[in-house]
C-alpha positions in Angstrom: 4.7 -26.5 -3.1 2.0 -28.9 -2.3 -0.2 -30.0 -5.4 -2.1 -28.2 -6.5 -4.8 -28.1 -9.6 -6.7 -25.5 -11.4 -10.3 -26.0 -12.4 -12.4 -23.9 -14.4 -14.3 -21.1 -12.6 -18.5 -21.7 -12.1 -21.0 -18.2 -11.2 -20.8 -20.1 -7.1 -17.5 -19.2 -6.9 -17.6 -15.4 -6.7 -18.7 -14.7 -3.4 -15.3 -17.3 -2.6 -13.4 -15.6 -4.1 -14.5 -11.7 -3.3 -14.0 -12.9 0.3 -10.3 -14.0 -0.9 -9.9 -10.8 -2.8 -10.7 -8.9 0.1 -8.0 -10.7 2.6 -5.4 -10.5 0.2 -6.1 -7.2 -0.8 -6.9 -5.4 2.8 -2.9 -4.6 3.7 -2.0 -2.8 0.4 -5.3 -1.1 0.0 -5.5 0.2 3.6 -2.0 1.2 2.9 -3.5 3.4 0.2 -6.6 5.1 2.2 -8.2 2.8 -0.5 -9.6 0.0 1.6 -13.4 -0.5 1.4 -15.4 -3.5 2.9 -17.9 -3.4 0.6 -16.2 -2.1 -2.4 -13.2 -4.8 -2.5 -15.9 -7.5 -2.6 -18.2 -5.6 -5.1 -15.3 -4.7 -7.2 -15.3 -8.4 -7.7 -18.3 -9.3 -8.4 -18.9 -6.8 -11.1 -15.6 -7.9 -13.7 -16.2 -11.7 -12.4 -15.9 -13.7 -15.7 -16.4 -17.3 -15.0 -15.4 -18.0 -18.7 -11.6 -16.7 -18.2 -10.8 -17.9 -14.6 -8.9 -21.0 -12.9 -10.5 -21.6 -9.1 -6.9 -23.1 -7.7 -6.9 -25.7 -5.3 -5.2 -27.3 -2.8 -6.0 -31.5 -1.8 -9.1 -30.4 -3.2 -9.9 -27.2 -0.8 -10.8 -23.5 -2.4 -6.8 -21.9 -2.7 -6.8 -19.1 -4.5 -7.9 -17.8 -8.3 -7.0 -16.1 -11.5 -8.2 -15.0 -14.7 -6.6 -14.6 -18.4 -8.5 -12.4 -19.9 -8.7 -11.9 -23.7 -8.8 -7.7 -25.1 -7.9 -6.2 -28.4 -4.2 -6.2 -27.8 -2.8 -8.6 -25.2 -4.8 -10.7 -22.5 -5.5 -9.4 -19.3 -3.5 -11.0 -16.1 -6.7 -10.5 -13.1 -7.9 -11.3 -10.0 -4.6 -13.5 -9.0 -4.8 -13.7 -5.2 -3.7 -17.4 -3.2 -4.8 -17.8 0.0 -2.7 -16.2 2.4 -0.8 -19.3 4.4 0.0 -20.8 0.7 1.9 -17.5 0.0 5.6 -18.0 -1.0 5.0 -21.9 -1.5 6.0 -21.4 -5.0 2.3 -22.6 -6.2 1.9 -18.7 -7.2 5.5 -19.2 -9.7 4.3 -22.3 -10.7 0.6 -21.0 -11.9 1.7 -17.8 -13.3 4.6 -20.2 -15.3 1.8 -21.8 -16.6 -0.1 -19.2 -17.6 2.4 -17.1 -19.0 4.0 -20.9 -21.5 0.4 -20.7 -23.0 0.1 -17.2 -23.8 4.0 -17.9 -25.9 2.8 -20.1 -27.5 -0.1 -18.8 -28.9 2.4 -15.2 -29.3 -0.1 -13.2 -26.6 0.8 -9.8 -25.1 -0.1 -10.1 -20.9 -0.9 -7.2 -19.5 -1.9 -6.9 -15.6 -1.7 -4.0 -12.4 -0.9 -4.5 -9.2 -1.3 -2.2 -6.4 1.6 0.5 -5.3 4.3 -1.1 -2.9 2.4 -4.8 -3.7 4.9 -7.5 -3.0 3.3 -9.4 -5.4 4.8 -7.4 -8.3 8.7 -8.7 -7.5 7.1 -12.2 -9.2 6.0 -10.5 -11.6 8.8 -8.4 -12.7 11.2 -12.0 -12.2 8.4 -13.5 -15.3 9.3 -11.1 -17.7 6.6 -8.5 -16.5 7.7 -4.3 -17.5 6.5 -1.1 -16.4 4.9 0.2 -18.9 2.4 3.0 -16.8 2.0 3.8 -13.7 -0.4 6.4 -11.1 -0.2 7.0 -7.0 -2.3 3.7 -6.6 -1.8 1.3 -9.4 1.3 0.0 -11.4 0.6 -1.3 -14.9 2.9 -4.2 -16.3 3.3 -5.4 -19.9 5.0 -8.7 -20.5 5.8 -9.2 -23.8 6.1 -13.5 -25.5 9.1 -14.9 -23.8 12.6 -14.9 -26.3 13.2 -18.6 -26.4 9.8 -19.1 -27.8 9.7 -16.3 -30.2 13.0 -17.6 -31.8 12.4 -21.0 -32.1 
């Protein structure tokens, strides 16, 4: 796995993140008949919250992003995108593990949604996420605090 770091996102990161989202989601959205060149970027712009977002960098260069947005009963893992050439390198797993460890320490439930048929679902299942509900486009998943942390 290449060396990576996370830094807090800023408003200036929005267009870079929106572009990465369009690249990463394109195949799944096309398969689902939902890809729209402008909408895929605008949805990110509309929901971008730098205060809850981190930029992932490899070698000092932009490589991805992830958000962990607090909500009433859980944190929502959102906008987790990694540049295609880095997918499968272990970086996504390491980033997810770091965020989930923090949520476990805080006793926080974590929710997310992933597109139907997305290979990312396997990553989430390996980290304890289970199906909550689904529709023809989205799969909503939840992860409770890890047992090892709860039992301490």
